[in-house]
C-alpha positions as CSV (number, residue, x, y, z in Angstrom):
1,M,17.7,-30.8,8.7
2,A,14.5,-29.7,6.8
3,K,13.6,-28.5,3.5
4,R,12.4,-25.0,2.6
5,I,12.0,-22.5,-0.4
6,Q,14.4,-19.6,-0.7
7,F,15.5,-17.0,-3.1
8,R,19.1,-15.2,-3.5
9,T,18.1,-12.5,-5.5
10,P,15.0,-10.9,-6.8
11,G,13.5,-12.2,-10.1
12,G,11.0,-14.6,-11.8
13,P,9.8,-17.9,-10.3
14,E,13.2,-19.6,-11.5
15,V,14.8,-17.8,-8.6
16,L,13.0,-19.9,-6.2
17,E,15.1,-22.7,-4.8
18,Y,14.3,-26.0,-2.8
19,V,17.0,-26.4,-0.3
20,D,18.0,-28.0,2.8
21,F,18.3,-25.9,6.1
22,E,18.8,-26.3,9.9
23,P,15.8,-25.0,11.6
24,A,16.7,-22.7,14.6
25,A,15.8,-23.4,18.0
26,P,13.1,-21.1,19.3
27,G,13.9,-18.1,21.2
28,P,12.7,-17.2,24.7
29,Q,9.2,-16.0,23.1
30,Q,9.2,-18.1,20.1
31,V,7.6,-21.4,19.1
32,R,8.7,-23.8,16.2
33,V,6.2,-25.3,14.2
34,R,6.0,-28.5,11.9
35,N,4.0,-27.2,9.1
36,H,1.3,-29.3,7.7
37,A,0.0,-26.9,5.0
38,I,1.2,-23.6,3.8
39,G,-0.7,-20.6,2.2
40,V,0.4,-19.0,-1.1
41,N,-0.6,-15.4,-1.6
42,F,0.1,-12.6,-4.1
43,V,2.2,-10.7,-1.8
44,E,4.8,-13.5,-1.8
45,I,5.2,-12.6,-5.6
46,Y,6.1,-9.0,-4.5
47,Y,8.9,-10.1,-2.2
48,R,10.3,-12.5,-5.0
49,N,10.3,-9.9,-7.7
50,G,11.7,-7.1,-5.8
51,L,8.6,-4.9,-5.3
52,Y,9.0,-5.5,-1.6
53,A,12.4,-6.0,0.1
54,P,13.1,-9.0,2.5
55,S,15.3,-8.0,5.5
56,S,18.2,-9.9,4.1
57,L,19.3,-12.4,1.4
58,P,19.0,-15.4,0.8
59,S,15.4,-15.1,2.2
60,G,12.9,-17.6,2.9
61,L,9.2,-16.7,1.6
62,G,5.7,-16.9,2.9
63,S,3.8,-15.8,6.0
64,E,1.0,-18.1,6.4
65,G,0.6,-21.8,7.5
66,A,-0.7,-24.3,9.9
67,G,0.8,-27.2,11.7
68,V,1.8,-28.5,15.1
69,V,3.8,-27.1,17.7
70,E,7.2,-28.9,18.2
71,A,9.2,-26.7,20.4
72,V,8.3,-23.5,22.8
73,G,10.6,-20.9,24.1
74,R,11.1,-20.7,27.8
75,E,9.0,-17.7,28.2
76,V,6.0,-18.8,26.1
77,E,2.8,-19.0,27.9
78,G,-0.4,-20.7,26.4
79,L,1.2,-22.8,23.9
80,R,2.8,-26.4,24.3
81,V,4.0,-29.1,22.2
82,G,1.6,-30.8,20.2
83,D,-0.9,-28.0,20.0
84,R,-2.6,-27.4,16.6
85,V,-1.9,-23.9,15.5
86,A,-2.1,-21.5,12.5
87,Y,-0.6,-18.2,11.6
88,G,-1.0,-15.6,8.7
89,T,1.1,-12.6,9.9
90,G,4.8,-13.8,9.3
91,P,7.6,-13.4,9.6
92,L,8.9,-14.6,6.1
93,G,9.9,-18.3,5.9
94,S,6.5,-20.4,5.9
95,Y,7.5,-22.0,2.8
96,S,9.2,-24.5,4.7
97,E,8.8,-27.8,6.5
98,V,9.6,-26.1,9.7
99,H,9.1,-22.5,10.6
100,V,10.2,-20.6,13.8
101,L,8.1,-17.3,14.7
102,P,6.9,-15.4,17.7
103,A,4.2,-16.9,19.9
104,A,2.4,-13.7,19.6
105,N,1.8,-14.6,15.9
106,L,0.1,-17.8,16.5
107,V,-3.5,-18.8,17.2
108,K,-4.8,-22.1,18.3
109,L,-6.7,-23.9,15.7
110,P,-10.1,-25.4,16.3
111,D,-10.6,-29.0,16.0
112,A,-13.3,-28.5,13.5
113,I,-10.9,-26.7,10.9
114,S,-8.2,-28.6,9.1
115,F,-4.7,-27.7,8.6
116,E,-5.3,-27.3,4.9
117,Q,-8.4,-25.1,5.5
118,A,-6.5,-22.9,8.1
119,A,-3.4,-22.5,5.6
120,A,-6.0,-21.5,2.9
121,V,-7.9,-19.0,4.9
122,M,-5.7,-17.4,7.6
123,L,-4.2,-14.5,5.7
124,K,-7.0,-14.2,3.3
125,G,-9.7,-14.6,6.0
126,L,-8.0,-12.1,8.2
127,T,-7.7,-9.6,5.6
128,V,-11.6,-9.8,4.7
129,Q,-12.3,-9.5,8.5
130,Y,-10.3,-6.1,8.7
131,L,-11.8,-5.0,5.3
132,L,-15.3,-5.5,6.0
133,R,-15.4,-5.3,9.8
134,Q,-12.8,-2.6,10.6
135,T,-11.7,-0.4,7.7
136,Y,-15.0,0.1,6.7
137,V,-17.9,-1.4,8.7
138,V,-20.2,-2.9,6.1
139,Q,-23.9,-2.6,6.9
140,S,-26.7,-4.7,6.1
141,G,-28.4,-3.4,2.9
142,E,-25.4,-1.6,1.5
143,T,-24.2,-2.1,-1.9
144,I,-20.4,-2.5,-2.2
145,L,-17.8,-3.2,-5.1
146,F,-15.1,-5.7,-4.6
147,H,-12.7,-6.4,-7.6
148,A,-11.3,-9.8,-8.2
149,A,-14.2,-11.4,-6.6
150,A,-13.4,-15.0,-7.4
151,G,-9.9,-14.9,-6.0
152,G,-8.7,-16.2,-2.7
153,V,-9.7,-13.0,-1.0
154,G,-12.6,-12.4,-2.8
155,S,-14.1,-15.8,-2.5
156,I,-14.1,-15.1,1.2
157,A,-15.4,-11.7,1.0
158,C,-18.5,-12.7,-1.2
159,Q,-19.5,-15.1,1.6
160,W,-19.0,-12.7,4.3
161,A,-20.8,-9.8,2.8
162,R,-23.8,-12.2,2.1
163,A,-23.8,-13.1,5.9
164,L,-23.8,-9.5,6.8
165,G,-26.8,-8.8,4.6
166,A,-24.8,-6.5,2.2
167,K,-25.0,-6.6,-1.6
168,L,-21.7,-7.1,-3.0
169,I,-20.9,-6.3,-6.7
170,G,-18.0,-8.4,-7.8
171,T,-15.8,-8.1,-10.7
172,A,-14.0,-10.9,-12.5
173,G,-12.1,-11.7,-15.5
174,S,-14.3,-14.4,-17.1
175,A,-17.7,-15.6,-17.1
176,E,-16.7,-18.6,-15.4
177,K,-15.0,-16.7,-12.6
178,A,-18.1,-14.4,-12.4
179,A,-20.3,-17.5,-12.1
180,R,-18.3,-18.6,-9.1
181,A,-18.3,-15.4,-7.4
182,K,-22.1,-15.3,-7.8
183,A,-22.5,-18.8,-6.4
184,L,-20.3,-17.7,-3.3
185,G,-22.7,-14.9,-2.4
186,A,-22.0,-11.9,-4.8
187,W,-25.2,-10.0,-5.4
188,Q,-24.2,-9.2,-9.0
189,T,-21.1,-9.9,-10.8
190,I,-19.3,-7.7,-13.8
191,D,-17.1,-9.6,-16.3
192,Y,-14.7,-6.8,-16.9
193,T,-13.6,-8.3,-20.2
194,Q,-17.1,-7.9,-21.8
195,E,-18.6,-4.8,-19.6
196,D,-17.7,-1.4,-18.7
197,V,-17.5,-1.9,-14.8
198,A,-18.3,1.8,-14.0
199,A,-21.4,2.0,-16.1
200,R,-22.8,-1.1,-14.8
201,V,-22.2,-0.2,-11.2
202,L,-24.0,3.1,-12.0
203,E,-26.8,1.0,-13.4
204,L,-26.9,-1.5,-10.6
205,T,-27.0,1.3,-7.9
206,D,-29.4,3.7,-9.7
207,G,-26.9,6.1,-10.2
208,R,-25.9,6.4,-6.4
209,K,-22.6,4.4,-6.8
210,C,-21.0,2.5,-3.9
211,P,-20.0,3.8,-0.4
212,V,-16.9,1.8,-0.5
213,V,-14.9,0.0,-3.1
214,Y,-12.4,-2.7,-2.3
215,D,-9.5,-2.8,-4.8
216,S,-6.7,-5.4,-4.7
217,V,-5.7,-5.2,-8.4
218,G,-4.2,-1.7,-8.2
219,Q,-2.8,0.0,-11.2
220,D,-5.4,-1.4,-13.9
221,T,-8.6,-0.7,-11.9
222,W,-7.6,2.6,-10.0
223,Q,-9.5,4.8,-12.5
224,T,-12.4,2.4,-12.6
225,S,-12.4,2.5,-8.8
226,L,-12.6,6.2,-8.7
227,D,-15.6,6.3,-11.0
228,C,-17.6,3.6,-8.9
229,V,-17.2,5.1,-5.4
230,A,-20.1,7.6,-4.2
231,P,-19.4,11.1,-3.1
232,R,-17.5,11.0,0.4
233,G,-17.0,7.3,-0.3
234,L,-13.9,5.2,0.4
235,I,-11.5,3.4,-1.9
236,V,-9.7,0.6,-0.1
237,S,-6.7,-0.2,-2.1
238,F,-5.3,-3.1,-0.5
239,G,-3.1,-4.8,-3.2
240,N,-1.1,-4.5,-6.4
241,A,-1.9,-7.5,-8.6
242,S,-1.5,-5.5,-11.8
243,G,1.3,-3.1,-10.4
244,P,1.2,-0.4,-7.8
245,V,-1.0,2.8,-8.0
246,A,1.6,5.4,-8.3
247,G,1.4,9.4,-9.2
248,V,-1.9,9.9,-7.4
249,N,-3.5,13.3,-8.1
250,L,-5.3,14.4,-4.8
251,G,-7.2,16.8,-6.8
252,V,-9.1,14.0,-8.5
253,L,-10.3,13.0,-5.1
254,A,-12.1,16.4,-4.9
255,Q,-13.4,16.2,-8.4
256,K,-15.0,12.8,-7.8
257,G,-16.9,14.1,-4.7
258,S,-14.5,14.4,-1.7
259,L,-13.6,10.9,-1.6
260,Y,-11.3,9.0,0.9
261,V,-8.5,6.5,0.0
262,T,-6.7,4.1,2.5
263,R,-3.9,1.7,1.7
264,P,-4.4,-0.9,4.6
265,T,-2.2,-3.7,5.6
266,L,-3.0,-6.9,7.9
267,A,0.0,-6.0,10.0
268,S,-1.6,-2.8,10.9
269,Y,-4.6,-4.2,12.2
270,A,-3.4,-7.6,13.8
271,D,-0.9,-5.5,15.5
272,S,-1.1,-7.2,18.8
273,A,-1.5,-10.9,20.1
274,E,-5.0,-9.9,21.6
275,R,-6.2,-8.2,18.4
276,L,-4.9,-10.9,16.3
277,R,-6.7,-13.8,18.3
278,S,-10.1,-11.5,18.4
279,M,-10.0,-11.3,14.5
280,A,-9.1,-15.2,14.3
281,D,-11.9,-15.9,16.8
282,E,-14.5,-14.1,14.4
283,L,-13.0,-15.7,11.3
284,F,-13.2,-19.2,12.9
285,G,-16.6,-18.7,14.0
286,M,-17.8,-17.8,10.6
287,I,-16.1,-21.0,9.2
288,V,-17.5,-23.2,12.0
289,S,-20.9,-21.9,11.6
290,G,-20.9,-22.7,7.8
291,K,-21.3,-19.0,6.9
292,I,-17.9,-19.2,5.1
293,K,-17.0,-22.5,3.3
294,V,-13.2,-23.3,2.6
295,D,-13.5,-26.3,0.2
296,D,-12.0,-25.0,-3.0
297,I,-8.4,-25.4,-2.4
298,R,-5.8,-26.0,-5.0
299,K,-2.7,-28.0,-3.6
300,Y,0.9,-28.1,-4.7
301,P,3.9,-30.0,-3.3
302,L,6.4,-27.5,-1.6
303,E,8.9,-28.1,-4.1
304,D,6.6,-26.8,-6.7
305,A,6.0,-23.3,-5.1
306,A,7.4,-21.7,-8.3
307,L,4.6,-23.3,-10.5
308,A,2.1,-22.4,-7.8
309,Q,3.3,-18.9,-8.0
310,T,3.2,-18.8,-11.8
311,E,-0.4,-20.0,-12.0
312,L,-1.4,-17.5,-9.4
313,F,0.3,-14.5,-11.0
314,A,-1.3,-15.6,-14.5
315,R,-4.9,-15.5,-12.6
316,R,-5.4,-19.1,-13.6
317,T,-6.4,-19.9,-10.0
318,V,-9.8,-19.7,-8.1
319,G,-10.2,-19.8,-4.4
320,S,-7.1,-20.6,-2.2
321,T,-3.8,-22.0,-3.2
322,I,-1.6,-23.9,-0.7
323,L,1.8,-26.0,-0.5
324,V,1.9,-29.3,1.3
325,P,5.4,-30.1,2.8
């Protein structure tokens, strides 16, 4: 027997249950991992509250973790019992002591990176990799806008953008969060509780605005994002922290300067074992080289997953949040 977090019906944090379960034996192309650390991300709140639907109920939760392989399916190649591994692309169920998942979703973890660092960075770091290196290939000298720059994804984006030589303007909800984003590598920061973001972006860019805007907030920042992107620029809407963007008027894109909009997901980019490993190799290389530091991690016991989600939803966290079985 092992312990896991599950929910039987969508709702608030109170629907999360800490229960016993019997881990399955891995199928032919699956691996069973003994988790040492588990990532907590905003997307799990969407599953819990019903914005996204799990395949069945009761459902496990979470798609990110790091640990040690304890069993492998008969057709699995390249992984064996005892290997240190990490994952960030699911399937749901990582909020558990033991998780069974496809071997193709796992990457080997370098000795230089701890389990806690890996669980804190896999989904967020792979997200930043596709955002800055694939969805829009950020170039040295470019000025880009990144909302929620002090959060888990934003903290990594600030560092990665600096390593690329880009000038990242980061928005944040307090002076303290703005200072954190600046310390991590943001070129300039905007406290949206005190400043007009669009006006400040216009000032910082000498009226040119930004070729790309990265927006994980959603509903509350959609209009601002439209006002901050340069003609023929790209809005990358990759999250719904304040609620989903709805009722988009395509005519507005024309009025604002023939804008482009995309709604990417990690699953669409890490859509094969080869692409996942290539993305992870680049991420791990950035960490091992010291260009990205993963040292601000808030830890909760697995049984306190509801509290961890509550703090994350209230935007009282900075950096990354993990659960420890």
